[in-house]
MMTF fields as JSON, N, C-alpha, C and O atoms, coordinates in Angstrom:
{
  "mmtfVersion": "1.0.0",
  "mmtfProducer": "UNKNOWN",
  "numBonds": 443,
  "numAtoms": 444,
  "numGroups": 111,
  "numChains": 1,
  "numModels": 1,
  "chainsPerModel": [1],
  "groupsPerChain": [111],
  "chainIdList": ["A"],
  "bondAtomList": [4, 2, 8, 6, 12, 10, 16, 14, 20, 18, 24, 22, 28, 26, 32, 30, 36, 34, 40, 38, 44, 42, 48, 46, 52, 50, 56, 54, 60, 58, 64, 62, 68, 66, 72, 70, 76, 74, 80, 78, 84, 82, 88, 86, 92, 90, 96, 94, 100, 98, 104, 102, 108, 106, 112, 110, 116, 114, 120, 118, 124, 122, 128, 126, 132, 130, 136, 134, 140, 138, 144, 142, 148, 146, 152, 150, 156, 154, 160, 158, 164, 162, 168, 166, 172, 170, 176, 174, 180, 178, 184, 182, 188, 186, 192, 190, 196, 194, 200, 198, 204, 202, 208, 206, 212, 210, 216, 214, 220, 218, 224, 222, 228, 226, 232, 230, 236, 234, 240, 238, 244, 242, 248, 246, 252, 250, 256, 254, 260, 258, 264, 262, 268, 266, 272, 270, 276, 274, 280, 278, 284, 282, 288, 286, 292, 290, 296, 294, 300, 298, 304, 302, 308, 306, 312, 310, 316, 314, 320, 318, 324, 322, 328, 326, 332, 330, 336, 334, 340, 338, 344, 342, 348, 346, 352, 350, 356, 354, 360, 358, 364, 362, 368, 366, 372, 370, 376, 374, 380, 378, 384, 382, 388, 386, 392, 390, 396, 394, 400, 398, 404, 402, 408, 406, 412, 410, 416, 414, 420, 418, 424, 422, 428, 426, 432, 430, 436, 434, 440, 438],
  "bondOrderList": [1, 1, 1, 1, 1, 1, 1, 1, 1, 1, 1, 1, 1, 1, 1, 1, 1, 1, 1, 1, 1, 1, 1, 1, 1, 1, 1, 1, 1, 1, 1, 1, 1, 1, 1, 1, 1, 1, 1, 1, 1, 1, 1, 1, 1, 1, 1, 1, 1, 1, 1, 1, 1, 1, 1, 1, 1, 1, 1, 1, 1, 1, 1, 1, 1, 1, 1, 1, 1, 1, 1, 1, 1, 1, 1, 1, 1, 1, 1, 1, 1, 1, 1, 1, 1, 1, 1, 1, 1, 1, 1, 1, 1, 1, 1, 1, 1, 1, 1, 1, 1, 1, 1, 1, 1, 1, 1, 1, 1, 1],
  "groupList": [{"groupName": "MET", "atomNameList": ["N", "CA", "C", "O"], "elementList": ["N", "C", "C", "O"], "formalChargeList": [0, 0, 0, 0], "bondAtomList": [1, 0, 2, 1, 3, 2], "bondOrderList": [1, 1, 2], "singleLetterCode": "M", "chemCompType": "L-PEPTIDE LINKING"}, {"groupName": "SER", "atomNameList": ["N", "CA", "C", "O"], "elementList": ["N", "C", "C", "O"], "formalChargeList": [0, 0, 0, 0], "bondAtomList": [1, 0, 2, 1, 3, 2], "bondOrderList": [1, 1, 2], "singleLetterCode": "S", "chemCompType": "L-PEPTIDE LINKING"}, {"groupName": "VAL", "atomNameList": ["N", "CA", "C", "O"], "elementList": ["N", "C", "C", "O"], "formalChargeList": [0, 0, 0, 0], "bondAtomList": [1, 0, 2, 1, 3, 2], "bondOrderList": [1, 1, 2], "singleLetterCode": "V", "chemCompType": "L-PEPTIDE LINKING"}, {"groupName": "GLY", "atomNameList": ["N", "CA", "C", "O"], "elementList": ["N", "C", "C", "O"], "formalChargeList": [0, 0, 0, 0], "bondAtomList": [1, 0, 2, 1, 3, 2], "bondOrderList": [1, 1, 2], "singleLetterCode": "G", "chemCompType": "PEPTIDE LINKING"}, {"groupName": "PRO", "atomNameList": ["N", "CA", "C", "O"], "elementList": ["N", "C", "C", "O"], "formalChargeList": [0, 0, 0, 0], "bondAtomList": [1, 0, 2, 1, 3, 2], "bondOrderList": [1, 1, 2], "singleLetterCode": "P", "chemCompType": "L-PEPTIDE LINKING"}, {"groupName": "ALA", "atomNameList": ["N", "CA", "C", "O"], "elementList": ["N", "C", "C", "O"], "formalChargeList": [0, 0, 0, 0], "bondAtomList": [1, 0, 2, 1, 3, 2], "bondOrderList": [1, 1, 2], "singleLetterCode": "A", "chemCompType": "L-PEPTIDE LINKING"}, {"groupName": "LYS", "atomNameList": ["N", "CA", "C", "O"], "elementList": ["N", "C", "C", "O"], "formalChargeList": [0, 0, 0, 0], "bondAtomList": [1, 0, 2, 1, 3, 2], "bondOrderList": [1, 1, 2], "singleLetterCode": "K", "chemCompType": "L-PEPTIDE LINKING"}, {"groupName": "GLN", "atomNameList": ["N", "CA", "C", "O"], "elementList": ["N", "C", "C", "O"], "formalChargeList": [0, 0, 0, 0], "bondAtomList": [1, 0, 2, 1, 3, 2], "bondOrderList": [1, 1, 2], "singleLetterCode": "Q", "chemCompType": "L-PEPTIDE LINKING"}, {"groupName": "ARG", "atomNameList": ["N", "CA", "C", "O"], "elementList": ["N", "C", "C", "O"], "formalChargeList": [0, 0, 0, 0], "bondAtomList": [1, 0, 2, 1, 3, 2], "bondOrderList": [1, 1, 2], "singleLetterCode": "R", "chemCompType": "L-PEPTIDE LINKING"}, {"groupName": "THR", "atomNameList": ["N", "CA", "C", "O"], "elementList": ["N", "C", "C", "O"], "formalChargeList": [0, 0, 0, 0], "bondAtomList": [1, 0, 2, 1, 3, 2], "bondOrderList": [1, 1, 2], "singleLetterCode": "T", "chemCompType": "L-PEPTIDE LINKING"}, {"groupName": "PHE", "atomNameList": ["N", "CA", "C", "O"], "elementList": ["N", "C", "C", "O"], "formalChargeList": [0, 0, 0, 0], "bondAtomList": [1, 0, 2, 1, 3, 2], "bondOrderList": [1, 1, 2], "singleLetterCode": "F", "chemCompType": "L-PEPTIDE LINKING"}, {"groupName": "LEU", "atomNameList": ["N", "CA", "C", "O"], "elementList": ["N", "C", "C", "O"], "formalChargeList": [0, 0, 0, 0], "bondAtomList": [1, 0, 2, 1, 3, 2], "bondOrderList": [1, 1, 2], "singleLetterCode": "L", "chemCompType": "L-PEPTIDE LINKING"}, {"groupName": "ASN", "atomNameList": ["N", "CA", "C", "O"], "elementList": ["N", "C", "C", "O"], "formalChargeList": [0, 0, 0, 0], "bondAtomList": [1, 0, 2, 1, 3, 2], "bondOrderList": [1, 1, 2], "singleLetterCode": "N", "chemCompType": "L-PEPTIDE LINKING"}, {"groupName": "TYR", "atomNameList": ["N", "CA", "C", "O"], "elementList": ["N", "C", "C", "O"], "formalChargeList": [0, 0, 0, 0], "bondAtomList": [1, 0, 2, 1, 3, 2], "bondOrderList": [1, 1, 2], "singleLetterCode": "Y", "chemCompType": "L-PEPTIDE LINKING"}, {"groupName": "ILE", "atomNameList": ["N", "CA", "C", "O"], "elementList": ["N", "C", "C", "O"], "formalChargeList": [0, 0, 0, 0], "bondAtomList": [1, 0, 2, 1, 3, 2], "bondOrderList": [1, 1, 2], "singleLetterCode": "I", "chemCompType": "L-PEPTIDE LINKING"}, {"groupName": "ASP", "atomNameList": ["N", "CA", "C", "O"], "elementList": ["N", "C", "C", "O"], "formalChargeList": [0, 0, 0, 0], "bondAtomList": [1, 0, 2, 1, 3, 2], "bondOrderList": [1, 1, 2], "singleLetterCode": "D", "chemCompType": "L-PEPTIDE LINKING"}, {"groupName": "GLU", "atomNameList": ["N", "CA", "C", "O"], "elementList": ["N", "C", "C", "O"], "formalChargeList": [0, 0, 0, 0], "bondAtomList": [1, 0, 2, 1, 3, 2], "bondOrderList": [1, 1, 2], "singleLetterCode": "E", "chemCompType": "L-PEPTIDE LINKING"}, {"groupName": "TRP", "atomNameList": ["N", "CA", "C", "O"], "elementList": ["N", "C", "C", "O"], "formalChargeList": [0, 0, 0, 0], "bondAtomList": [1, 0, 2, 1, 3, 2], "bondOrderList": [1, 1, 2], "singleLetterCode": "W", "chemCompType": "L-PEPTIDE LINKING"}],
  "groupTypeList": [0, 1, 2, 3, 4, 3, 5, 6, 7, 1, 8, 7, 9, 1, 4, 2, 9, 8, 10, 11, 3, 3, 10, 5, 2, 9, 0, 3, 12, 4, 6, 0, 0, 11, 10, 13, 14, 5, 11, 11, 4, 1, 2, 2, 4, 5, 15, 8, 14, 15, 9, 3, 0, 5, 14, 5, 11, 2, 14, 9, 9, 11, 2, 2, 11, 1, 2, 2, 11, 3, 14, 13, 11, 10, 5, 5, 16, 5, 3, 8, 12, 5, 0, 5, 1, 8, 8, 1, 2, 7, 8, 10, 12, 8, 5, 9, 5, 9, 2, 11, 3, 3, 5, 5, 2, 17, 14, 10, 1, 8, 7],
  "groupIdList": [1, 2, 3, 4, 5, 6, 7, 8, 9, 10, 11, 12, 13, 14, 15, 16, 17, 18, 19, 20, 21, 22, 23, 24, 25, 26, 27, 28, 29, 30, 31, 32, 33, 34, 35, 36, 37, 38, 39, 40, 41, 42, 43, 44, 45, 46, 47, 48, 49, 50, 51, 52, 53, 54, 55, 56, 57, 58, 59, 60, 61, 62, 63, 64, 65, 66, 67, 68, 69, 70, 71, 72, 73, 74, 75, 76, 77, 78, 79, 80, 81, 82, 83, 84, 85, 86, 87, 88, 89, 90, 91, 92, 93, 94, 95, 96, 97, 98, 99, 100, 101, 102, 103, 104, 105, 106, 107, 108, 109, 110, 111],
  "secStructList": [7, 7, 7, 1, 6, 6, 7, 7, 7, 1, 1, 7, 7, 7, 2, 2, 2, 2, 2, 2, 2, 2, 2, 2, 2, 2, 2, 2, 7, 2, 2, 2, 2, 2, 2, 2, 2, 2, 2, 2, 2, 2, 2, 1, 7, 4, 4, 4, 7, 7, 2, 2, 2, 2, 2, 2, 2, 2, 2, 2, 2, 2, 2, 2, 2, 2, 2, 2, 2, 2, 2, 2, 2, 2, 2, 2, 2, 2, 2, 2, 2, 2, 6, 1, 1, 2, 2, 2, 2, 2, 2, 2, 2, 2, 2, 2, 2, 2, 2, 2, 2, 2, 2, 2, 2, 2, 2, 2, 2, 2, 7],
  "xCoordList": [6.252, 5.442, 6.262, 7.389, 5.69, 6.41, 6.226, 5.172, 7.293, 7.301, 7.709, 8.621, 7.035, 7.379, 6.134, 5.017, 6.335, 5.182, 4.233, 4.648, 2.981, 1.958, 1.902, 1.17, 2.659, 2.646, 1.26, 0.715, 0.736, -0.556, -0.338, 0.695, -1.336, -1.243, -1.389, -2.183, -0.618, -0.716, -2.008, -2.473, -2.574, -3.801, -4.766, -4.484, -5.883, -6.882, -7.653, -8.121, -7.79, -8.58, -9.541, -9.328, -10.617, -11.63, -11.126, -10.249, -11.671, -11.287, -11.561, -10.804, -12.647, -12.989, -11.924, -11.522, -11.478, -10.44, -9.141, -8.463, -8.798, -7.561, -7.696, -6.75, -8.874, -9.068, -8.954, -8.266, -9.614, -9.565, -8.136, -7.72, -7.388, -6.016, -5.189, -4.395, -5.368, -4.679, -5.075, -4.233, -6.348, -6.861, -6.22, -5.81, -6.136, -5.579, -4.096, -3.622, -3.374, -1.936, -1.805, -0.955, -2.632, -2.568, -2.867, -2.133, -3.933, -4.298, -3.326, -3.197, -2.659, -1.686, -0.311, 0.573, -0.148, 1.112, 1.282, 0.437, 2.353, 2.535, 2.615, 2.199, 3.15, 3.205, 1.8, 1.528, 0.908, -0.451, -1.143, -1.833, -0.971, -1.588, -1.039, -1.794, 0.261, 0.808, 0.28, 0.049, 0.088, -0.48, -1.875, -2.188, -2.732, -4.079, -4.069, -4.874, -3.145, -3.066, -2.614, -3.091, -1.704, -1.231, -2.246, -2.358, -2.978, -3.91, -5.261, -5.844, -5.748, -7.092, -7.364, -8.408, -6.493, -6.814, -6.916, -7.607, -6.27, -6.384, -7.669, -8.105, -8.288, -9.545, -10.731, -11.696, -10.67, -11.802, -11.239, -10.357, -11.757, -11.317, -11.64, -12.714, -10.726, -10.876, -12.131, -12.737, -12.52, -13.691, -15.014, -16.073, -14.98, -16.212, -16.441, -17.446, -15.553, -15.702, -16.683, -16.403, -17.828, -18.804, -19.008, -18.237, -19.999, -20.24, -20.51, -19.959, -21.364, -21.694, -20.482, -20.281, -19.684, -18.439, -17.467, -16.819, -17.35, -16.462, -16.881, -16.042, -18.197, -18.704, -18.419, -18.01, -18.641, -18.323, -16.885, -16.556, -15.992, -14.542, -14.163, -13.312, -14.759, -14.463, -14.953, -14.237, -16.15, -16.697, -15.813, -15.51, -15.409, -14.529, -13.206, -12.698, -12.655, -11.376, -11.554, -10.702, -12.681, -12.939, -13.081, -12.548, -13.797, -13.979, -12.645, -12.323, -11.892, -10.588, -9.627, -8.978, -9.536, -8.637, -9.124, -8.3, -10.417, -10.958, -10.56, -10.14, -10.683, -10.294, -8.818, -8.4, -8.022, -6.553, -6.082, -5.271, -6.605, -6.199, -6.712, -6.066, -7.853, -8.412, -7.498, -7.261, -6.996, -6.066, -4.797, -4.279, -4.276, -3.096, -3.369, -2.525, -4.563, -4.906, -4.903, -4.323, -5.548, -5.56, -4.18, -3.832, -3.401, -2.026, -1.177, -0.398, -1.317, -0.546, -0.969, -0.123, -2.275, -2.756, -2.237, -1.822, -2.265, -1.72, -0.256, 0.215, 0.5, 1.924, 2.185, 3.101, 1.397, 1.582, 1.274, 1.99, 0.231, -0.114, 0.919, 1.191, 1.513, 2.558, 3.83, 4.615, 4.041, 5.258, 5.01, 5.754, 3.977, 3.609, 4.527, 4.681, 5.141, 5.995, 7.48, 7.843, 8.316, 9.761, 10.284, 11.165, 9.717, 10.182, 9.892, 10.724, 8.71, 8.361, 9.274, 9.664, 9.601, 10.522, 11.896, 12.561, 12.335, 13.638, 13.666, 14.644, 12.606, 12.53, 12.539, 13.207, 11.781, 11.75, 13.158, 13.621, 13.808, 15.16, 16.134, 16.951, 16.055, 16.905, 16.621, 17.539, 15.326, 14.95, 15.433, 16.021, 15.204, 15.672, 17.198, 17.747, 17.885, 19.353, 19.844, 20.846, 19.125, 19.514, 19.293, 20.129, 18.198, 17.91, 18.961, 19.492, 19.262, 20.248, 21.642, 22.366, 21.991, 23.27, 23.348, 24.361, 22.249, 22.192, 22.333, 23.039, 21.674, 21.801, 23.225, 23.719, 23.881, 25.262, 26.173, 27.044, 26.003, 26.81, 26.562, 27.508, 25.303, 24.972, 25.611, 26.161, 25.535, 26.155, 27.679, 28.321, 28.253, 29.713, 30.156, 31.19, 29.355, 29.729, 29.626, 30.222, 28.88, 28.724, 29.907, 30.082, 30.712, 31.812, 33.078, 34.094],
  "yCoordList": [19.871, 19.484, 19.644, 19.159, 20.322, 20.553, 19.354, 18.719, 19.062, 17.954, 18.436, 19.254, 17.935, 18.364, 18.533, 18.375, 18.859, 19.044, 20.115, 21.223, 19.767, 20.715, 20.934, 21.814, 20.157, 20.347, 19.898, 18.868, 20.692, 20.355, 19.553, 19.669, 18.732, 17.975, 18.937, 19.877, 18.69, 19.505, 19.289, 20.155, 18.11, 17.759, 17.203, 16.168, 17.853, 17.375, 16.221, 16.303, 15.145, 13.972, 13.617, 13.952, 12.919, 12.529, 11.324, 10.601, 11.1, 9.923, 8.609, 7.646, 8.587, 7.366, 7.096, 5.95, 8.124, 7.972, 7.491, 6.633, 8.045, 7.609, 6.157, 5.377, 5.792, 4.43, 3.465, 2.449, 3.762, 2.873, 2.79, 1.726, 3.878, 3.825, 2.919, 2.122, 3.033, 2.131, 0.704, -0.194, 0.481, -0.89, -1.475, -2.636, -0.683, -1.126, -1.461, -2.46, -0.645, -0.911, -2.179, -3.012, -2.354, -3.562, -4.833, -5.818, -4.787, -5.949, -6.196, -7.336, -5.185, -5.342, -5.811, -6.126, -5.852, -6.293, -7.779, -8.558, -8.203, -9.651, -10.463, -11.622, -9.883, -10.664, -10.925, -11.994, -9.948, -10.138, -11.2, -12.051, -11.169, -12.172, -13.576, -14.548, -13.673, -14.986, -15.461, -16.653, -14.508, -14.888, -15.48, -16.517, -14.796, -15.348, -16.662, -17.548, -16.802, -18.061, -19.191, -20.318, -18.904, -19.91, -20.189, -21.332, -19.203, -19.385, -19.957, -20.784, -19.516, -19.896, -21.38, -21.78, -22.245, -23.673, -24.293, -25.299, -23.742, -24.312, -23.841, -24.471, -22.768, -22.249, -22.797, -23.268, -22.742, -23.153, -24.113, -23.737, -25.326, -26.238, -25.666, -25.103, -25.815, -25.207, -25.732, -25.003, -26.976, -27.511, -27.004, -27.279, -26.283, -25.756, -24.291, -23.731, -23.653, -22.24, -22.071, -22.467, -21.475, -21.142, -19.625, -18.915, -19.138, -17.702, -17.115, -16.073, -17.786, -17.287, -17.226, -16.256, -18.277, -18.347, -17.272, -16.644, -17.048, -16.005, -14.637, -13.83, -14.367, -13.084, -12.932, -11.863, -14.029, -13.962, -13.724, -13.013, -14.309, -14.089, -12.675, -12.096, -12.086, -10.69, -9.764, -8.834, -9.986, -9.146, -9.243, -8.231, -10.467, -10.647, -9.917, -9.282, -10.003, -9.316, -7.823, -7.137, -7.298, -5.83, -5.39, -4.35, -6.177, -5.809, -5.85, -4.929, -6.916, -7.02, -5.912, -5.293, -5.664, -4.613, -3.254, -2.389, -3.016, -1.757, -1.517, -0.413, -2.522, -2.386, -2.146, -1.241, -2.939, -2.785, -1.437, -0.748, -1.074, 0.219, 1.382, 2.427, 1.217, 2.219, 2.444, 3.574, 1.318, 1.434, 2.126, 2.964, 1.793, 2.48, 3.977, 4.82, 4.284, 5.673, 6.468, 7.552, 5.938, 6.649, 6.71, 7.711, 5.659, 5.678, 6.715, 7.433, 6.8, 7.793, 9.201, 10.084, 9.427, 10.751, 11.12, 12.254, 10.156, 10.454, 10.752, 11.636, 10.018, 10.284, 11.636, 12.34, 12.015, 13.317, 14.428, 15.428, 14.26, 15.267, 15.328, 16.4, 14.159, 14.148, 14.823, 15.31, 14.857, 15.459, 16.899, 17.394, 17.532, 18.861, 19.951, 20.956, 19.801, 20.882, 20.515, 19.339, 21.533, 21.327, 20.588, 19.733, 20.94, 20.341, 18.828, 18.053, 18.418, 16.999, 16.217, 15.084, 16.829, 16.163, 16.042, 15.022, 17.037, 17.009, 15.904, 15.162, 15.79, 14.731, 13.337, 12.414, 13.221, 11.954, 11.611, 10.48, 12.558, 12.31, 11.906, 11.006, 12.56, 12.208, 10.785, 10.019, 10.454, 9.109, 8.062, 7.068, 8.249, 7.214, 7.127, 6.04, 8.261, 8.217, 7.455, 6.744, 7.606, 6.875, 5.375, 4.571, 5.0, 3.581, 3.001, 1.92, 3.694, 3.247, 3.127, 2.159, 4.132, 4.095, 2.905, 2.209, 2.689, 1.542, 0.237, -0.661, 0.104, -1.109, -1.308, -2.434, -0.212, -0.31, -0.762, -1.6, -0.226, -0.598, -2.053, -2.792, -2.489, -3.884, -4.843, -5.875, -4.496, -5.337, -5.336, -6.373, -4.176, -4.134, -4.954, -5.62, -4.896, -5.62, -7.134, -7.864, -7.61, -9.056, -9.64, -10.859, -8.837, -9.374, -9.516, -9.951],
  "zCoordList": [-10.944, -9.804, -8.542, -8.45, -7.584, -6.305, -5.403, -5.378, -4.657, -3.732, -2.391, -2.272, -1.338, 0.031, 0.847, 0.352, 2.114, 2.993, 2.458, 2.117, 2.395, 1.955, 0.456, 0.003, -0.348, -1.766, -2.321, -1.922, -3.227, -3.827, -5.093, -5.754, -5.422, -6.646, -7.829, -7.784, -8.876, -10.047, -10.807, -11.547, -10.604, -11.313, -10.28, -9.677, -10.062, -9.116, -9.713, -10.848, -8.957, -9.419, -8.288, -7.123, -8.688, -7.723, -6.943, -7.417, -5.756, -4.962, -5.716, -5.596, -6.487, -7.22, -8.284, -8.482, -8.954, -9.957, -9.355, -9.919, -8.209, -7.51, -7.037, -7.151, -6.505, -6.074, -7.237, -7.132, -8.341, -9.501, -10.046, -10.503, -10.008, -10.429, -9.558, -10.06, -8.224, -7.29, -7.505, -7.471, -7.726, -7.962, -9.233, -9.242, -10.285, -11.553, -11.381, -11.921, -10.643, -10.38, -9.597, -9.91, -8.574, -7.744, -8.566, -8.493, -9.329, -10.108, -11.274, -11.721, -11.762, -12.8, -12.299, -13.097, -11.013, -10.43, -10.646, -10.204, -11.314, -11.552, -10.303, -10.297, -9.209, -7.965, -7.43, -6.883, -7.589, -7.149, -7.948, -7.386, -9.275, -10.11, -9.803, -9.774, -9.576, -9.203, -7.857, -7.656, -6.925, -5.638, -5.794, -5.209, -6.61, -6.836, -7.574, -7.286, -8.545, -9.28, -8.349, -8.478, -7.416, -6.504, -5.412, -4.968, -4.971, -3.857, -4.289, -3.588, -5.431, -5.872, -5.875, -5.36, -6.425, -6.462, -5.04, -4.877, -4.046, -2.707, -2.034, -1.071, -2.495, -1.898, -2.662, -2.059, -3.986, -4.817, -5.906, -6.678, -5.946, -6.994, -8.401, -8.612, -9.324, -10.644, -11.366, -12.152, -11.107, -11.82, -11.23, -11.795, -10.126, -9.489, -9.798, -9.361, -10.531, -10.842, -12.02, -13.151, -11.711, -12.738, -12.706, -12.061, -13.37, -13.441, -12.069, -11.712, -11.296, -9.97, -9.053, -8.322, -9.106, -8.299, -8.75, -7.914, -10.042, -10.545, -10.058, -9.657, -10.091, -9.601, -8.108, -7.654, -7.334, -5.927, -5.634, -4.685, -6.434, -6.269, -6.617, -5.942, -7.647, -8.037, -6.932, -6.561, -6.392, -5.346, -4.081, -3.449, -3.727, -2.569, -2.772, -1.848, -3.963, -4.243, -4.121, -3.555, -4.659, -4.557, -3.105, -2.717, -2.297, -0.891, -0.117, 0.633, -0.312, 0.393, -0.034, 0.809, -1.339, -1.772, -1.346, -1.049, -1.299, -0.81, 0.628, 0.975, 1.469, 2.862, 3.002, 3.724, 2.324, 2.434, 1.877, 2.494, 0.699, 0.118, 0.96, 1.027, 1.596, 2.478, 3.705, 4.13, 4.253, 5.376, 4.958, 5.696, 3.779, 3.266, 3.076, 3.379, 2.57, 2.354, 3.654, 3.71, 4.711, 5.99, 6.634, 7.26, 6.486, 7.059, 6.316, 6.943, 5.001, 4.251, 4.612, 4.752, 4.766, 5.172, 6.571, 6.807, 7.485, 8.815, 8.778, 9.494, 7.94, 7.816, 7.208, 7.633, 6.219, 5.583, 6.599, 6.655, 7.387, 8.384, 9.486, 10.027, 9.835, 10.859, 10.38, 11.194, 9.097, 8.55, 8.015, 7.168, 8.52, 7.977, 8.449, 7.755, 9.596, 10.09, 9.967, 9.946, 9.889, 9.798, 11.044, 10.951, 12.214, 13.457, 13.519, 13.992, 13.039, 13.043, 12.067, 12.348, 10.939, 9.989, 10.605, 10.422, 11.319, 11.983, 13.036, 13.128, 13.826, 14.853, 14.195, 14.661, 13.105, 12.392, 11.853, 12.003, 11.248, 10.722, 11.839, 11.644, 13.004, 14.124, 14.628, 14.922, 14.721, 15.21, 14.257, 14.684, 12.954, 12.001, 11.935, 11.751, 12.083, 12.14, 13.342, 13.274, 14.467, 15.669, 15.48, 15.893, 14.872, 14.614, 13.659, 13.915, 12.581, 11.637, 12.258, 12.024, 13.05, 13.798, 14.747, 14.819, 15.474, 16.384, 15.632, 16.092, 14.478, 13.667, 13.175, 13.118, 12.822, 12.349, 13.451, 13.218, 14.676, 15.804, 16.115, 16.389, 16.08, 16.391, 15.384, 15.77, 14.074, 13.055, 13.199, 13.033, 13.505, 13.7, 14.899, 14.865, 15.968, 17.173, 17.044, 17.836, 16.058, 15.857, 15.117, 15.126, 14.488, 13.66, 14.444, 13.903]
}
């Protein structure tokens, strides 16, 4: 599989398949599950969760994750487009090197 600006995916997948894959990874993340377990009792008392409430919670989770993953999708696409040329990659590398160098000077000056 080739990696780099303009590299094509070796296997074409539909947007729905990619979204469901991202959703599965997100929901399978132990940190995400612990977040929901910790947050849920403060939002909805455990004794009030019935079938209707569970469906509402699932729909809410789907909507929130769709919005967040959609924002990530558009940001990643914008980043990929911004890095399409060799010149833009070079400018990005110089900018990040400047920031890292500045951080190193700042840390060194504090000691």
